[in-house]
C-alpha positions in Angstrom: 48.7 -7.8 14.3 50.6 -8.1 10.4 49.0 -11.2 9.7 45.7 -9.7 10.7 46.3 -6.7 8.4 47.9 -8.7 6.0 44.5 -10.9 5.6 42.3 -7.8 5.6 44.5 -6.4 2.9 44.3 -9.7 1.0 40.4 -9.7 1.4 40.4 -6.1 0.4 42.2 -6.5 -2.7 40.2 -9.6 -4.0 37.1 -8.0 -3.1 38.2 -4.8 -5.3 39.1 -7.1 -8.3 35.8 -8.9 -8.2 33.6 -5.2 -8.0 35.9 -3.8 -10.8 35.0 -6.9 -13.0 31.6 -6.6 -12.2 31.4 -3.0 -13.0 33.2 -3.4 -16.3 31.2 -6.5 -17.8 27.9 -6.2 -16.0 27.1 -2.7 -15.5 29.5 -1.4 -18.4 30.5 1.7 -16.7 33.0 4.2 -17.3 36.9 4.0 -16.2 36.5 6.6 -13.6 33.2 5.3 -12.5 34.0 1.9 -11.7 37.2 2.9 -10.0 35.7 5.2 -8.1 32.9 2.6 -6.9 34.9 -0.4 -6.5 37.2 1.8 -3.9 34.4 3.0 -2.2 32.4 -0.6 -2.0 35.9 -2.1 -0.8 36.5 0.2 1.8 32.7 -0.4 3.1 33.6 -4.1 2.7 36.6 -3.8 4.8 34.8 -1.7 7.4 32.0 -4.1 7.8 33.9 -7.5 7.5 35.1 -8.5 11.1 33.8 -11.8 11.1 33.6 -14.8 8.6 30.1 -15.5 8.0 28.6 -19.1 8.3 26.4 -21.0 5.5 23.2 -19.5 6.6 24.4 -16.2 6.7 25.9 -16.5 2.9 22.8 -18.3 1.9 20.4 -15.3 2.9 23.1 -13.0 1.4 23.1 -14.9 -1.9 18.9 -14.6 -2.0 19.4 -10.7 -1.7 22.2 -10.3 -4.1 20.0 -11.9 -6.8 17.3 -9.4 -6.3 20.0 -6.4 -6.4 21.9 -7.7 -9.3 18.6 -8.3 -11.4 16.9 -5.1 -10.3 19.9 -2.9 -11.2 20.6 -4.3 -14.5 20.3 -1.4 -17.2 21.5 -3.3 -20.2 18.7 -5.7 -20.7 19.1 -9.8 -20.1 20.7 -12.1 -22.6 21.9 -15.6 -22.8 25.6 -14.8 -23.9 28.9 -15.7 -22.0 29.9 -12.3 -21.3 26.7 -11.6 -19.4 26.4 -14.7 -17.5 30.1 -13.9 -16.2 29.4 -10.4 -15.5 25.9 -11.5 -13.5 27.7 -14.3 -11.6 30.5 -11.8 -10.6 27.9 -9.4 -9.6 26.1 -11.9 -7.6 29.2 -12.7 -5.6 30.3 -9.0 -5.2 27.1 -8.6 -3.8 26.9 -11.7 -1.7 30.4 -11.2 0.0 29.2 -7.4 0.9 25.7 -8.3 2.2 27.1 -11.2 4.1 29.5 -8.8 5.8 26.7 -6.1 6.4 24.1 -8.8 8.1 26.8 -9.9 10.4 27.6 -6.4 11.1 23.8 -5.6 12.0 23.7 -8.9 13.9 26.5 -7.9 16.3 25.1 -4.2 17.0 24.5 -4.2 20.8 21.8 -1.9 22.0 22.7 0.6 24.6 20.2 1.8 27.2 19.1 5.7 27.3 17.2 7.4 29.8 13.6 8.1 29.8 14.2 11.7 29.8 16.3 11.6 26.7 13.6 9.6 24.9 10.9 12.3 26.1 13.2 15.4 24.7 13.7 13.7 21.5 10.1 13.0 21.0 8.7 16.3 21.9 11.6 17.7 19.2 11.0 15.3 16.7 7.3 15.8 16.4 7.7 19.8 16.4 10.2 19.5 13.3 8.0 17.1 11.6 5.1 18.5 12.2 6.4 22.1 11.4 7.6 21.0 8.2 4.5 19.4 6.8 2.6 22.3 8.2 4.4 24.5 5.9 3.3 22.4 2.9 -0.5 22.5 4.7 -0.2 26.4 4.7 1.2 26.5 1.0 -1.2 24.1 -0.6 -4.3 25.3 1.5 -7.2 23.7 1.5 -4.9 20.8 0.3 -4.4 18.7 -2.8 -7.1 16.9 -4.3 -7.1 14.9 -7.6 -10.3 12.9 -9.3 -10.4 10.3 -6.4 -10.3 13.1 -4.0 -12.9 15.2 -5.7 -15.1 12.2 -5.7 -14.7 11.3 -2.1 -15.3 15.1 -1.0 -18.5 14.7 -3.1 -19.5 11.4 -1.0 -18.9 13.3 2.4 -20.8 16.2 1.2 -23.9 14.0 0.3 -23.9 14.9 -3.7 -22.3 11.7 -4.6 -23.7 8.0 -3.7 -21.7 6.1 -0.9 -19.1 3.9 -2.5 -16.7 1.2 -1.7 -14.5 2.5 -4.4 -12.9 4.5 -1.8 -12.6 3.4 1.7 -16.1 4.4 3.8 -14.2 4.8 6.8 -12.0 7.3 5.4 -15.1 9.1 3.8 -16.8 9.2 7.1 -13.8 10.8 8.9 -13.4 13.7 6.3 -17.1 14.0 7.0 -16.7 14.2 10.6 -13.5 16.6 10.4 -15.6 19.0 8.1 -18.2 19.6 10.5 -15.9 21.4 12.6 -14.4 23.4 9.8 -16.1 22.8 6.2 -12.8 22.3 4.2 -10.4 19.2 3.2 -8.0 21.4 5.3 -9.4 20.0 8.2 -8.9 16.3 7.7 -5.7 16.9 6.1 -4.3 18.9 9.3 -5.5 15.8 11.5 -3.9 13.5 9.1 -0.4 15.0 9.2 -0.4 15.3 13.1 -1.5 11.6 13.3 1.2 10.9 10.9 3.8 13.1 12.7 2.6 11.7 16.1 2.7 7.7 15.0 6.8 8.2 13.4 7.8 9.9 16.9 5.8 7.1 18.9 7.7 4.6 16.9 11.0 6.4 16.7 11.0 7.0 20.3 10.3 3.4 21.4 13.3 2.5 19.1 15.3 5.1 20.9 14.6 3.6 24.3 15.6 -0.1 22.7 18.9 1.2 22.1 19.1 2.8 18.7 21.7 5.7 18.6 20.1 9.1 19.2 22.0 10.3 15.9 20.6 7.8 13.9 17.0 8.3 15.2 17.3 12.0 14.6 18.3 11.4 11.1 15.4 9.3 10.4 12.9 11.9 11.9 14.9 14.6 9.6 14.4 12.3 7.1 10.5 11.9 7.5 10.3 15.6 7.9 12.4 16.8 4.7 11.4 14.2 2.2 9.6 16.4 -0.1 7.1 13.3 -1.0 6.0 13.0 2.5 5.1 16.5 2.8 3.0 16.5 -0.6 1.4 13.3 0.3 0.1 14.4 3.9 -1.8 17.2 2.5 -3.3 15.2 -0.1 -6.7 13.7 0.0 -5.9 9.9 -0.2 -7.0 6.8 1.4 -3.2 5.7 0.6 -1.9 8.1 3.1 -3.5 7.1 6.4 -3.5 3.6 5.4 0.5 3.8 5.1 0.3 5.5 8.6 -1.9 2.9 10.1 0.4 0.0 8.4 3.7 1.3 10.6 1.7 1.4 13.6 0.3 -2.2 12.8 3.5 -3.6 12.1 5.3 -2.2 15.1 2.6 -3.5 17.4 2.8 -7.0 15.8 6.7 -7.1 16.2 6.2 -6.1 20.0 3.5 -9.1 20.3 5.9 -11.9 18.8 9.2 -10.7 20.6 7.7 -9.1 23.9 5.0 -11.1 24.5 4.6 -10.8 28.2 5.4 -7.0 28.2 2.8 -6.6 25.5 0.0 -8.1 27.5 0.7 -6.1 30.8 -1.3 -2.8 29.8 -4.9 -3.1 28.8 -4.3 0.4 26.8 -1.6 -1.7 24.9 -4.4 -4.2 23.7 -7.1 -1.6 23.0 -4.4 0.2 20.9 -3.6 -2.7 19.0 -7.5 -3.9 18.6 -8.3 -0.2 16.8 -5.1 -0.4 14.7 -6.2 -3.5 13.3 -9.9 -2.5 12.6 -8.6 0.6 10.9 -6.1 -0.9 9.0 -8.6 -3.3 7.3 -11.2 -0.6 6.7 -8.8 1.7 5.0 -8.0 -0.4 1.9 -9.2 -3.7 0.6 -5.6 -5.1 0.5 -5.4 -3.9 4.3 -8.4 -6.3 5.0 -6.4 -9.1 3.6 -3.1 -8.0 5.4 -5.1 -7.7 9.0 -7.1 -11.0 8.7 -4.1 -13.4 7.7 -1.7 -11.9 10.3 -4.2 -12.2 13.1 -4.9 -15.9 12.2 -1.2 -16.7 12.2 -0.8 -14.9 15.4 -3.5 -16.8 16.9 -1.3 -20.2 16.3 1.5 -18.2 18.2 -0.5 -16.7 21.2 -3.4 -18.0 22.8 -3.5 -15.4 25.6 -7.0 -14.7 26.5 -6.8 -10.9 25.9 -5.4 -11.5 22.3 -8.3 -14.0 21.6 -10.8 -11.2 22.6 -8.8 -8.5 20.7 -9.0 -10.6 17.4 -12.7 -11.5 18.2 -13.5 -7.7 18.6 -11.6 -6.7 15.5 -13.6 -9.6 13.1 -16.9 -8.6 14.6 -16.1 -4.7 14.1 -14.9 -5.1 10.5 -17.9 -7.5 9.7 -20.5 -5.0 11.3 -19.0 -2.2 9.7 -19.4 -3.9 6.4 -22.8 -5.2 6.9 -24.0 -1.3 7.7 -22.4 0.1 4.8 -23.8 -2.9 2.1 -27.3 -3.3 4.1 -28.2 -0.2 5.6 -26.4 2.4 3.2 -26.7 0.6 0.2 -23.1 1.7 -0.9 -21.9 1.0 -4.5 -19.6 -1.7 -5.0 -16.2 -1.4 -6.2 -16.1 -2.6 -9.4 -14.5 -6.2 -9.8 -12.3 -5.3 -12.6 -10.3 -2.8 -10.2 -8.7 -5.9 -8.7 -7.9 -7.3 -12.1 -5.6 -4.7 -13.3 -2.5 -7.3 -14.3 -4.7 -9.8 -16.2 -6.2 -6.8 -18.2 -2.8 -5.6 -19.0 -1.6 -9.2 -19.7 -4.5 -9.5 -22.4 -3.7 -6.1 -24.0 0.0 -7.1 -24.5 -1.2 -10.4 -26.0 -2.8 -8.4 -28.6 0.0 -5.7 -29.0 2.9 -8.1 -29.7 0.6 -10.3 -31.7 0.5 -13.4 -29.4 -1.7 -16.6 -29.6 -5.7 -15.4 -29.3 -8.0 -18.3 -30.4 -11.2 -17.6 -32.0 -13.1 -18.5 -28.9 -10.9 -16.0 -26.9 -11.2 -13.2 -29.6 -15.0 -13.4 -29.5 -15.4 -13.1 -25.6 -12.5 -10.3 -25.4 -14.0 -8.6 -28.3 -17.4 -8.2 -26.4 -15.3 -6.4 -23.5 -13.4 -4.4 -25.8 -12.9 -4.1 -29.5 -10.2 -6.3 -30.7 -8.1 -3.2 -32.4 -8.5 -1.4 -29.0 -6.9 -4.0 -27.1 -3.9 -3.5 -28.9 -4.1 0.4 -29.6 -5.0 1.3 -25.7 -2.0 -1.1 -24.4 0.6 0.9 -22.2 3.1 -1.2 -20.3 2.8 1.4 -17.0 -0.8 1.7 -16.6 -4.0 -0.3 -17.2 -6.1 3.1 -17.1 -6.4 3.5 -21.0 -8.1 0.1 -21.3 -10.6 0.3 -18.3 -11.5 3.8 -18.7 -11.8 3.7 -22.2 -15.7 4.4 -23.4 -16.1 1.2 -25.4 -15.0 -0.8 -22.3 -17.7 -3.1 -20.6 -16.8 -4.0 -17.2 -20.2 -5.3 -16.6 -19.3 -8.4 -18.5 -16.4 -9.0 -16.1 -18.7 -8.0 -13.4 -21.5 -10.3 -14.1 -19.0 -13.5 -14.6 -15.5 -12.7 -13.4 -14.9 -16.9 -13.3 -15.8 -16.6 -17.2 -13.1 -14.0 -17.6 -10.3 -15.7 -15.5 -11.1 -19.0 -17.3 -10.5 -17.2 -20.7 -7.4 -15.1 -19.2 -5.9 -18.4 -18.0 -6.3 -20.2 -21.5 -4.2 -17.2 -23.2 -1.8 -17.5 -20.3 -1.0 -20.9 -21.5 -0.6 -19.9 -25.0 1.7 -16.7 -24.2 3.4 -17.6 -21.3 6.4 -15.3 -22.0 4.4 -12.1 -22.9 2.5 -12.7 -19.7 5.7 -12.6 -17.7 7.3 -10.0 -19.5 3.9 -7.6 -19.0 3.9 -8.6 -15.5 7.1 -7.4 -14.8 6.8 -4.2 -17.0 3.8 -3.3 -14.9 5.2 -4.0 -11.7 8.9 -2.4 -12.4 7.9 0.7 -9.8 8.1 -2.0 -7.1 11.2 -4.0 -8.0 13.4 -2.4 -10.4 16.2 0.3 -9.4 17.1 0.8 -12.9 14.2 1.4 -15.5 14.5 2.8 -19.1 14.8 6.4 -20.0 11.0 6.8 -21.1 9.6 5.2 -18.3 8.5 7.5 -15.4 6.5 6.7 -12.0 4.1 9.1 -11.8 4.7 10.8 -8.2 1.7 13.0 -8.1 -0.3 15.0 -10.3 0.5 18.4 -8.3 -2.7 19.7 -9.3 -3.5 22.9 -7.1 -7.2 22.6 -5.9 -9.2 25.2 -7.4 -7.9 25.0 -10.6 -10.6 22.6 -12.0 -14.0 23.8 -12.5 -15.9 25.2 -9.5 -19.9 25.3 -9.6 -20.0 27.8 -6.5 -17.6 30.2 -8.5 -18.9 29.9 -11.7 -22.7 30.2 -10.5 -21.8 33.7 -9.7 -20.5 34.4 -13.3 -23.1 32.0 -15.4 -25.9 31.0 -13.2 -27.8 29.5 -15.9 -25.2 27.6 -17.4 -24.2 26.1 -14.1 -28.0 25.3 -13.5 -27.7 23.0 -16.9 -24.6 21.2 -15.4 -26.0 20.6 -11.7 -29.1 19.2 -13.7 -27.3 16.4 -15.7 -25.2 15.8 -12.5 -28.6 15.4 -10.9 -29.8 13.0 -13.3 -26.9 10.8 -13.3 -27.2 10.9 -9.6 -30.8 9.9 -9.7 -29.9 7.0 -11.8 -27.3 5.6 -9.9 -29.5 6.0 -6.7 -32.3 4.0 -8.4 -29.8 1.2 -9.6 -29.0 0.2 -6.0 -32.2 1.0 -4.4 -31.3 4.4 -2.7 -34.0 6.9 -2.1 -32.5 10.1 -4.1 -32.8 13.6 -2.3 -34.8 16.5 -4.1 -33.1 18.4 -6.6 -32.9 21.7 -4.4 -31.3 19.8 -1.6 -28.7 18.4 -4.2 -28.1 21.7 -5.6 -27.4 23.1 -2.6 -25.2 20.2 -1.3 -22.7 20.8 -4.5 -22.8 24.3 -4.3 -21.8 24.5 -0.7 -19.3 21.7 -1.3 -17.4 24.0 -3.6 -16.9 26.7 -1.7 -14.0 25.8 0.1 -12.3 24.3 -2.9 -10.6 27.2 -4.0 -6.6 27.6 -4.0 -6.1 29.8 -1.1 -2.9 29.4 -0.5 -1.2 30.9 3.2 2.0 31.3 1.4 2.2 31.6 -2.2 6.3 31.4 -2.5 6.2 28.5 -0.2 3.7 26.9 -3.1 6.0 27.8 -5.8 9.1 26.5 -4.1 7.6 23.3 -3.5 6.2 23.1 -6.8 9.9 23.7 -8.3 11.5 21.2 -5.7 8.7 18.7 -7.0 9.4 19.0 -10.6 13.1 18.8 -10.4 12.5 15.0 -8.5 10.1 14.1 -10.9 12.1 15.1 -14.1 15.9 14.4 -12.7 15.7 12.4 -9.5 13.3 9.7 -9.6 15.9 6.9 -10.0 17.5 7.9 -6.7 14.3 9.0 -4.7 11.2 7.3 -6.4 12.0 3.7 -6.4 9.9 0.8 -4.6 13.2 -1.5 -5.0 14.6 0.6 -2.3 12.2 -0.5 0.1 12.2 -4.2 -1.1 15.8 -4.4 -0.5 15.6 -2.8 3.1 12.9 -5.4 3.7 14.9 -8.3 2.2 18.0 -7.3 4.6 15.9 -6.8 7.5 14.4 -10.5 6.8 18.0 -11.8 6.5 19.2 -10.1 10.0 15.7 -11.4 11.8 16.3 -15.1 10.9 19.7 -15.0 11.7 18.6 -13.4 15.0 15.3 -15.0 15.8 14.9 -18.0 13.5 12.5 -18.5 10.8 9.3 -18.7 12.5 9.8 -15.7 14.6 10.9 -13.7 11.8 7.9 -14.9 9.5 5.5 -13.6 12.1 7.4 -10.2 12.5 7.6 -9.7 9.1 4.2 -10.9 7.8 2.8 -7.5 7.5 4.9 -5.9 5.0 5.4 -8.9 2.9 1.5 -9.3 2.9 1.3 -5.6 1.7 3.9 -6.0 -0.9 2.4 -9.3 -2.3 -0.9 -7.6 -2.5 0.5 -4.6 -4.6 2.6 -7.0 -6.6 -0.8 -9.1 -7.7 -3.2 -5.7 -8.1 -0.7 -2.6 -9.2 -3.1 -0.9 -11.6 -0.5 2.0 -12.7 3.1 2.8 -12.0 2.2 5.5 -9.5 4.2 6.3 -6.2 1.1 6.2 -4.1 0.6 2.7 -4.6 4.1 1.9 -3.2 4.1 4.6 -0.7 3.2 2.2 2.4 6.2 0.3 1.4 8.6 3.3 1.6 6.6 4.8 4.7 7.7 2.3 7.4 10.8 0.6 5.6 13.3 2.2 7.9 11.5 1.7 11.3 11.3 -2.1 10.2 14.8 -2.6 9.5 15.9 -0.5 13.0 13.1 -2.5 14.8 15.1 -6.2 13.7 18.3 -4.7 14.4 18.1 -3.3 17.7 15.3 -5.8 19.2 16.6 -7.7 22.2 17.8 -11.3 21.4 16.5 -12.4 24.8 12.7 -12.5 24.0 11.8 -12.7 27.8 13.3 -9.5 28.6 11.4 -6.1 29.4 12.3 -3.2 27.1 
């Protein structure tokens, strides 16, 4: 016993010295801070370190540690000896800590719980989550709408042409919900019910697999009372239902990979999986990529007849829906340059930082945007200043995207450092824990619905002025309709639609005090607590740790199949993030904890029933 205690004390002392040196050299914290955190980290390490990690665990931990060390750096990177030593010590500290954590997670033994407990937990959790979000719904009634939301509401009400800029399945669902009650509030109520049900469904399944009731309850409360969840659930954005669907798609895929026999026992499971696959693919363009690649990979893993039928139905449904919207409805195509945010940002950065731009490229890019504006409109956090500039000619990219890519590639070869730095700045909201003081992630505009112009309200005050504005809107509508060979509706119908659509868009809060309180919480979070609450790096770290635990438990191939969905989603965000808006990385946040718990508490015996 004394030998064991002596060894543990020695381990703790060595780890304390490493963490103290790391916090002093790499993080350059004050005396009190480094002592406090060194003690806390050492205690955590002593609690976790019950087994000696093998080489594979150490290697996995090493890769996670590199990510954490780089993403938490706040002093800037340099090639000095002091910095290199500090970085090495930090990587070593995290490698030791994470290797113990990975082994601890692998050693957890799931415990059986009764069906009654799962049933009671599910009902109580649903009521808590739904009740919390319903309070937001009442406070911000009829909902929170931004520019994108207003445009989509216009499509659902027939005074805007259908456009693939927003997923048309989302537009149709908004329109469908409005038949029952003409207000964005009707769809948003369904959205938060669906969100609460999905979370409780997954947590209930995890509880049944042996996740402690206390842990499931804490996760449930986190979903209920994390302010961003409440705000986003009452916002008319495609990103929210997509995030919910992605969680369900992940869970069902993990069940298919790890419990294949159980998965195919019930036809309802296959039907649900097929529906979720279809909706996930149709709710966002990156969702289509995630679903298609995932299903093709799973075809290699499972050759069961039911699964083959499910994949076939999914592909036919996606193709049929897109054929209908393109050929029958003549929906406007989403601009190609929307998917080229990173390249546009890198070109702008090259001009801003006086990079090398040959004459041929200068002439070409000048036609898209005047040379001086490429530099002037550069912002390392968003590409919106470029693509929404009145001088920006997106049609050039639209007509010949390959030519644009060729010119972009020439600049890349000449300015690799500028391109790399620009890429990391643009995607910092995804991978960095610490960001510069002036760097803010846009959480939400929190623009209260009804604060902007309302044609219906203003038509009662100044009908002649509103008539002029609506006629201008109608001319734009007719021009767009003609361009895509759609027969425009008559002016009187257009006018009636636009006025009726604006009737429910006044701020009609059912709890003004609730609205004011939530706004205060939001502004505190937005201005003071971003580094703790709004960082994509938190989700990425959880995903990396889940990957390490999964590889140790299930091996590389099964882990790849289990976690391919979150990784494909992450990859799609990294290559196309248009701005440092939290809505773009919300799908990472929404499912990370259930993903981690799924990996930890999944039975190692893959043929056992759950």
